[in-house]
C-alpha positions, 0 to 999 in steps of 0.5 A: 764439449766439457767432460761429464766424468773424471774418467770420460773415455766411455763418453768420448768413445760413445761419441765416436771420438779417438781416445788415448786408450780404449775404454772397457766394461764387461757384460755381467761384470757385477756378479757371479764370477766375482768372489767378493760378490759371492761372499756378499750373497752368502753373508746376506742370505737374500734371494736374487729378487730381493737383492735387486730391490735392495738399493744399498746392497745393489749399489755395493754390488754394482761398484765391485768392478771398480777394483778391476779398473773398468771404465763404466759401471752397469747397475746391478739389476735383472732384465726381468725386473720390470715385468713384475708390476705387469703381472710377470713376477719371477723368483730365482730358485736358483734360475728365474721361474715365473710365478704364474705360468702362461698356459693359454693365448688369453694369458698373453693379454693379462700383462698391463702397463704401469707407472714405472716411478711408482712401482720401481722406486728402488731403481731410481734409489739404486742409480742415484746411490751409485752416482753419489758414490762415484761422484762423477768419477765414472759413467753409470750404464742402464739396460733393459731386455728387448721385448721379444726376449722378455716375451720368451722368458714369459712364455717359457716361464724361465730361462732358455739356454739352447732352445725355446720350443713353446715360444717358437710355437707361439710365434708361428701359431699365435702371431697376433697375440704375440704382437699384442704382448710385444706392443705392451712390452715395448711401451713399458721398455721405452718408459723404463729406459727413459726413467733410467735416463732421467736418473742420469745414466750415460747410456743404456743397452738393450739386450736381445738375448733371444736373438740366437733362437730366431731365423731371419724372417722371425727376427724381422717380424718379431724382434727388429721393429720393436727394437727400432721403436725403442731406439727411436724413442730414446734418441732425444734422451740418452746414448743407446747400445744394441746387443743381439746374442750371436746375431750375425746380420750387420744390416739388422744390427744397424737397422735397429737404430742404436747409437752403438752396435755391440758385435758378436764374436763372429763379426770382426771390427774390420768387417763391421767398419767396412760395411757400416763405415768408419764412423759407426761406434762399435762395442765388443767383441772378445769371445766370452767363452775364451775366458772360461778355459783360456790361458792368460797369455792367449786371452791377453793376446786376443784382447790386445788384437781386438783393441788394435783393430778398434784403433782407440777410435769409436770403440768400447771394449767388451765381450761377445756376451756376458761373463759366464759363471765358470769364468776364473776371476783372474781371467777377468782381471787379465782382460781388463788389465790388457785393455787398459795397458794396450796403446795403439799408435 
């Protein structure tokens, strides 16, 4: 198969092939740990929701990680972006705040489907702009929030760090209403990711960032079926990655149906391959917390161990979750340099 990109390491690893070195990209690589990003934010003085809708600035931000040496560019956007035309507009002050909070069961039914291309034209403009700047030198990645994760944001009215009591109450007490909302969010997410595929992204990642809040029965009822519907719909269009924050059930991750499984730090590549087979393409899985306070030597050793475990075979290096705000930028560079320079014989 002829290469689509000048640097085709991600593309080949995503197909399960052996590569001369392991490709690397990092969740949240375009953003808050980067001093150039922070300088840009300060100079333009725009709130986040305006930056996401500004194709020129979103392109500049998306491309900043090029200087790190990453092997894929994920476009600068937020998982909450597609909620706005449904009636779930978030502003950032500084974290996300839902303009019209959910108070009653009836409020879950107010979110309506819409025409993605008509309502989110800046997504296409940004993706095409990024691709134009890259000129096929690197693949561009798209993404979306999983339906349950989006529902938790809506019900909580903002971010959730350690708990989401309102959402868990609604899952237990109003499951039918939650399922109606999840069905609408699923239809929207399928259309949104197919739209990104039409714009030429090489792969898309579905973020189940609320997974850590759930027990097994809740995950099986409210998360997994909707993931499965999305990945089944994407199969003819684009490579897909499933990410579920701190979720330790490999069987659930595999059952989602994505082409690539992003591993939490708690599951080793060896363990995943022993259960799922050597042909399963994996992403991950250095603990993102290590980069916050870890010494460069320790970070480099852990990153190299991860690369060696992956063996340059169907493995895309990433973190267990996104870069944390407190992460020193030099530690981010250390990780990328280590992965790029590590060779497995």
